[in-house]
C-alpha positions, 0 to 999 in steps of 0.5 A: 091415567089410562093409556091411550089405545093406538088406532089401527085405522090410520097410519102416521108418517113424518113428512118433515121434522115439523109435519106429521101426516096422518092418513086413514084407510082409503079402502079401495078408493082414490080418496081418504081422510087425512090430516097434517099436524104441524109444530108451530111456535112451540105448539101444535096445529092440525089441518084436516083435509083429504088424501087424493090419488091423482095422475101424479100420485097422492097429494093432500087436498087442503080445506076449501070454500066456494067463492061467490064467483063459483071458484074453489079457494084453499083456506090453508096452503103451503107456500113452498113446493118442497113442503108439498112434495114432502107431504105427498111422499109421506102420503105415498108411503102411507098408501103403500102400507095400505097396499093401494097402488098409484 
């Protein structure tokens, strides 16, 4: 079986023991593709979204849909602030590796 080549177009950082953050190169933008890999019940789950450089630093923008009343609602979200803070810290570290200032 051929060994999978490493992909230099993204950086992975561990947010928690169960969450791995993958951030793709934002270039000179304040937005980049990103994903979260979660270990759940002995398996893995991936959530695709965006990393966004906001007023308070980088954060993960979860997938959304637009409701009939025109409001955007997240399809997935973390219930604990600590998890979002850990994800944001991992995104900040990845952005630092790319040399993107906050």
